[in-house]
C-alpha positions as CSV (number, residue, x, y, z in Angstrom):
1,X,-57.2,-49.1,6.5
2,X,-59.3,-52.1,6.4
3,X,-59.9,-53.6,3.1
4,X,-63.8,-52.8,2.3
5,X,-62.6,-49.0,3.4
6,X,-60.4,-49.3,0.0
7,X,-63.0,-51.3,-2.1
8,X,-65.2,-48.3,-1.6
9,X,-62.8,-45.6,-2.0
10,X,-60.9,-46.9,-5.6
11,X,-64.0,-48.8,-7.1
12,X,-66.5,-47.7,-8.8
13,X,-69.8,-49.7,-10.2
14,X,-70.6,-46.7,-12.3
15,X,-69.6,-49.3,-16.0
16,X,-69.5,-46.2,-18.0
17,X,-67.1,-44.5,-15.9
18,X,-64.9,-47.5,-15.5
19,X,-64.8,-48.1,-19.2
20,X,-63.2,-45.1,-19.5
21,X,-61.1,-45.1,-17.0
22,X,-60.3,-48.5,-19.0
23,X,-59.7,-46.4,-22.6
24,X,-56.9,-43.7,-20.5
25,X,-55.0,-46.4,-18.9
26,X,-54.7,-47.9,-22.3
27,X,-53.8,-44.9,-24.4
28,X,-51.8,-43.7,-21.9
29,X,-50.6,-46.3,-19.9
30,X,-46.9,-47.2,-21.6
31,X,-46.0,-44.1,-21.8
32,X,-45.9,-43.2,-18.1
33,X,-44.8,-46.4,-17.4
34,X,-41.3,-45.9,-19.6
35,X,-41.5,-42.5,-18.2
36,X,-41.6,-44.1,-14.3
37,X,-39.9,-46.8,-15.1
38,X,-36.1,-46.4,-13.1
39,X,-38.1,-44.4,-10.2
40,X,-40.6,-47.3,-9.3
41,X,-39.2,-50.2,-7.6
42,X,-42.0,-52.8,-8.2
43,X,-42.6,-52.1,-12.3
44,X,-43.0,-55.2,-13.2
45,X,-46.2,-55.6,-9.9
46,X,-47.5,-52.2,-11.5
47,X,-47.4,-53.9,-15.3
48,X,-49.1,-57.4,-14.3
49,X,-51.5,-54.9,-12.5
50,X,-52.4,-53.4,-16.3
51,X,-52.9,-56.7,-17.5
52,X,-55.1,-57.9,-15.0
53,X,-57.6,-54.8,-15.2
54,X,-57.4,-55.1,-19.2
55,X,-58.5,-59.4,-18.6
56,X,-61.9,-60.1,-19.5
57,X,-61.2,-63.5,-16.5
58,X,-60.2,-60.5,-14.1
59,X,-63.7,-59.9,-11.3
60,X,-65.1,-57.0,-12.3
61,X,-64.6,-54.9,-8.8
62,X,-60.4,-56.3,-9.0
63,X,-61.1,-54.8,-13.3
64,X,-62.5,-51.4,-11.2
65,X,-60.3,-51.0,-8.5
66,X,-57.1,-51.9,-10.9
67,X,-58.4,-48.8,-13.4
68,X,-59.2,-46.6,-11.1
69,X,-55.2,-47.3,-9.7
70,X,-53.8,-47.4,-13.3
71,X,-55.9,-43.9,-14.1
72,X,-54.6,-42.0,-11.2
73,X,-50.8,-43.4,-11.4
74,X,-51.0,-42.0,-15.4
75,X,-52.7,-39.3,-15.4
76,X,-50.4,-35.9,-14.7
77,X,-53.4,-34.1,-12.2
78,X,-52.9,-35.5,-8.2
79,X,-52.1,-34.7,-5.1
80,X,-48.6,-34.3,-6.1
81,X,-47.0,-33.3,-8.7
82,X,-44.6,-35.8,-10.8
83,X,-42.4,-34.0,-12.1
84,X,-41.5,-32.6,-7.8
85,X,-38.2,-35.0,-7.4
86,X,-38.2,-37.7,-4.0
87,X,-41.9,-36.7,-3.5
88,X,-44.1,-36.4,-7.2
89,X,-44.9,-40.5,-7.4
90,X,-44.9,-41.1,-3.4
91,X,-49.5,-40.6,-4.1
92,X,-48.8,-42.8,-6.6
93,X,-47.3,-45.4,-5.2
94,X,-49.6,-45.0,-2.3
95,X,-52.8,-45.1,-4.3
96,X,-50.8,-48.7,-6.2
97,X,-49.2,-50.8,-3.1
98,X,-53.7,-50.0,-1.6
99,X,-54.9,-51.2,-4.7
100,X,-52.4,-54.1,-4.7
101,X,-53.3,-55.3,-1.7
102,X,-57.2,-54.6,-2.4
103,X,-57.0,-57.3,-5.3
104,X,-54.1,-59.2,-3.8
105,X,-54.8,-62.9,-5.5
106,X,-55.9,-62.1,-8.1
107,X,-53.1,-61.3,-10.2
108,X,-52.7,-64.4,-12.1
109,X,-49.1,-65.8,-13.6
110,X,-50.5,-64.7,-17.0
111,X,-50.6,-61.8,-16.2
112,X,-47.2,-61.8,-14.8
113,X,-45.3,-63.5,-17.9
114,X,-46.8,-60.6,-19.9
115,X,-45.1,-58.3,-17.4
116,X,-42.3,-59.7,-17.4
117,X,-41.6,-60.0,-21.3
118,X,-42.9,-56.5,-22.0
119,X,-40.5,-55.3,-19.3
120,X,-37.8,-57.5,-20.8
121,X,-39.0,-56.0,-24.7
122,X,-39.4,-52.2,-23.8
123,X,-42.7,-53.1,-25.3
124,X,-46.3,-53.4,-24.1
125,X,-47.0,-58.0,-24.8
126,X,-50.6,-57.1,-25.8
127,X,-51.2,-60.8,-27.6
128,X,-49.3,-62.2,-24.0
129,X,-52.7,-62.8,-22.8
């Protein structure tokens, strides 16, 4: 899949839609994160993406892509229900991987540091950016 196709699928230029996604991600990310942390091998990348998506210095298109992927990850209704053992998170992982590919290079060291601190403390490090 080409980068242009990925961007087209994940990114919305609708500011209201992106604002709604951002609020949903802020409200529900850490609950879903904790519930799935032991089943996803790249949770530090997922947390770093969260901080990147909420960073006002991140370009709007990148924020939109990440917010869409993170919203898909946290919402209970998706293509494959998360409770299906062995299969439930595969669609979430695919969407996250596609988003990471589309935005590679935009996650800063500060996002990774905040993610690492959040994982070590088992709490969101909101003030780290």
